[in-house]
C-alpha positions, 0 to 999 in steps of 0.5 A: 484256215480258209473257206473255199467254194471248190477246194479242187479248183483252189488247189489247182490254182495254187499249184500253177503258182508253186504251191504243194499240197501237203498230204491228202484231201480228206473228208470230215464226216458229210460236212467238210473236205479239208487240206493243207497247202505249202506255198512257195515261201514255206507257209502252210495254210488250211483250206476247208470246203463246206459240203452241202 
């Protein structure tokens, strides 16, 4: 899992390079927004944005 400052901007940047969002961006309580992204080579990584 990778911590990012802005999950929406990170997803947009990755999609412009051929990645696909797997499922939806979800929110875990009032703490995090989380998602999975599949890169062009098929590797899936998780992204997490901590909410203030």
